[in-house]
C-alpha positions as CSV (number, residue, x, y, z in Angstrom):
1,X,-103.4,168.1,-167.1
2,X,-102.5,163.9,-168.0
3,X,-104.2,162.0,-170.0
4,X,-104.1,158.8,-167.5
5,X,-108.3,159.0,-166.9
6,X,-108.3,158.0,-170.9
7,X,-108.3,155.4,-172.9
8,X,-106.9,156.7,-176.0
9,X,-104.8,158.9,-177.7
10,X,-106.4,160.8,-179.9
11,X,-107.0,164.7,-179.0
12,X,-111.3,164.1,-178.3
13,X,-112.3,161.3,-175.3
14,X,-116.0,160.4,-176.0
15,X,-117.7,160.6,-172.9
16,X,-121.3,159.0,-171.2
17,X,-122.6,162.0,-168.7
18,X,-125.4,160.9,-166.1
19,X,-126.8,162.3,-163.4
20,X,-126.7,161.7,-159.7
21,X,-127.9,164.0,-157.6
22,X,-128.5,166.9,-158.8
23,X,-124.9,167.3,-159.8
24,X,-123.4,165.6,-163.9
25,X,-120.4,163.5,-163.7
26,X,-118.9,162.2,-167.2
27,X,-117.1,158.5,-167.1
28,X,-114.9,157.2,-170.2
29,X,-117.1,155.7,-172.7
30,X,-114.5,153.1,-173.2
31,X,-115.4,152.5,-170.2
32,X,-119.0,151.7,-170.3
33,X,-120.8,148.5,-171.3
34,X,-123.9,149.0,-171.3
35,X,-126.5,151.2,-170.0
36,X,-130.3,149.8,-168.8
37,X,-133.3,150.0,-166.8
38,X,-132.9,150.2,-162.7
39,X,-133.5,146.2,-161.5
40,X,-133.8,145.2,-158.0
41,X,-130.9,144.5,-156.4
42,X,-130.3,141.3,-154.0
43,X,-128.8,142.8,-150.9
44,X,-124.9,141.1,-149.5
45,X,-124.0,140.5,-146.2
46,X,-121.8,142.4,-144.2
47,X,-121.1,144.5,-148.1
48,X,-119.4,148.7,-148.0
49,X,-123.0,150.3,-147.3
50,X,-122.4,152.3,-151.1
51,X,-122.8,148.1,-152.0
52,X,-126.8,148.5,-153.3
53,X,-126.7,144.3,-153.5
54,X,-126.5,141.8,-157.6
55,X,-128.7,141.2,-159.7
56,X,-128.3,138.8,-162.3
57,X,-126.8,139.9,-165.9
58,X,-127.5,136.9,-168.5
59,X,-126.1,134.6,-166.3
60,X,-123.7,136.4,-164.5
61,X,-123.3,138.1,-161.1
62,X,-122.8,141.6,-161.3
63,X,-122.6,143.9,-158.0
64,X,-124.3,148.0,-157.9
65,X,-123.6,150.5,-156.5
66,X,-125.2,153.4,-155.6
67,X,-123.1,156.2,-156.8
68,X,-124.5,158.8,-154.7
69,X,-124.1,156.5,-151.7
70,X,-120.1,156.3,-152.8
71,X,-120.2,159.5,-153.7
72,X,-121.0,160.6,-150.4
73,X,-124.0,161.8,-151.0
74,X,-127.4,160.1,-149.3
75,X,-128.2,157.1,-150.3
76,X,-130.6,156.5,-153.7
77,X,-134.5,155.0,-153.1
78,X,-133.9,153.6,-156.6
79,X,-137.7,153.7,-159.2
80,X,-137.8,152.4,-162.9
81,X,-136.8,155.7,-163.5
82,X,-133.0,154.8,-161.7
83,X,-130.7,154.0,-164.3
84,X,-127.6,151.8,-164.0
85,X,-123.9,152.5,-165.9
86,X,-123.1,148.6,-166.3
87,X,-119.2,149.9,-166.0
88,X,-115.6,148.0,-167.3
89,X,-114.0,149.3,-163.2
90,X,-109.9,147.4,-164.1
91,X,-110.6,142.7,-164.6
92,X,-115.1,143.5,-162.8
93,X,-117.4,144.7,-164.3
94,X,-120.5,146.6,-162.3
95,X,-123.0,147.6,-161.9
96,X,-123.2,151.8,-161.1
97,X,-126.6,153.6,-159.5
98,X,-127.5,156.9,-160.7
99,X,-130.6,158.9,-161.2
100,X,-130.3,158.7,-165.4
101,X,-128.1,159.0,-168.2
102,X,-128.2,163.3,-170.4
103,X,-125.5,163.0,-173.1
104,X,-122.6,161.3,-174.9
105,X,-120.5,164.2,-175.8
106,X,-117.7,164.3,-177.4
107,X,-115.2,166.7,-176.0
108,X,-111.7,168.0,-177.1
109,X,-108.9,166.6,-174.6
110,X,-107.5,170.7,-174.2
111,X,-112.0,171.4,-172.1
112,X,-110.6,168.2,-168.8
113,X,-108.9,171.3,-166.2
114,X,-107.3,169.7,-163.6
115,X,-109.5,169.3,-159.7
116,X,-109.5,171.9,-158.4
117,X,-106.8,172.8,-154.9
118,X,-109.9,173.7,-153.0
119,X,-111.4,170.7,-152.9
120,X,-111.8,167.3,-150.3
121,X,-108.4,164.7,-150.3
122,X,-111.2,161.6,-152.0
123,X,-113.1,164.9,-153.8
124,X,-109.8,165.1,-155.8
125,X,-108.8,160.8,-155.8
126,X,-112.5,160.4,-157.5
127,X,-112.0,163.1,-159.8
128,X,-109.7,162.8,-162.8
129,X,-110.7,166.4,-164.1
130,X,-113.5,169.1,-164.5
131,X,-115.1,170.0,-168.0
132,X,-116.5,173.6,-168.5
133,X,-118.0,173.5,-170.8
134,X,-120.6,176.6,-172.9
135,X,-123.5,178.1,-170.7
136,X,-121.6,176.9,-167.8
137,X,-122.0,173.1,-167.9
138,X,-119.5,171.3,-165.4
139,X,-119.1,168.0,-165.7
140,X,-117.0,166.3,-163.0
141,X,-115.2,163.2,-164.9
142,X,-115.2,160.7,-162.1
143,X,-111.8,158.6,-162.5
144,X,-113.1,154.9,-161.9
145,X,-110.6,153.1,-161.5
146,X,-110.6,156.0,-158.0
147,X,-114.1,154.9,-157.5
148,X,-113.6,151.6,-156.0
149,X,-110.6,151.0,-155.1
150,X,-110.2,148.0,-153.1
151,X,-113.6,146.2,-154.2
152,X,-112.5,144.1,-155.9
153,X,-111.5,142.3,-151.9
154,X,-113.9,144.6,-150.3
155,X,-116.3,141.9,-151.9
156,X,-113.8,139.1,-151.6
């Protein structure tokens, strides 16, 4: 597997694991700026269906993406229990609405396996790899650059 999803050349990766629906996902910790509780978002007219709206984050307008909706799951009905992962996606800062953050992982890069060929084309473009951990725990490593490939042009 190539390390294009990682931001360093070490033999280990630090990842933030989180839950969306009944699935566990993770992203490179270097793409995460902060993790915060749910803040109600202001809806934007004519925005993509996966954009929950925008929030004011220390004076900056920040789009909030319902990651469940983006991954083709039922839309999230956010509550105080939900979490926003503030992430850097290329040159855009975006909030990702998830159910909960579950773990901070440090894993050897050889634990990250390629996405199986049986996955849909969309899933293969979103998922950079799969972690098969002890105890049968399976976590999909998301490629944030592919989750929102046209975000800036759609939000403009």
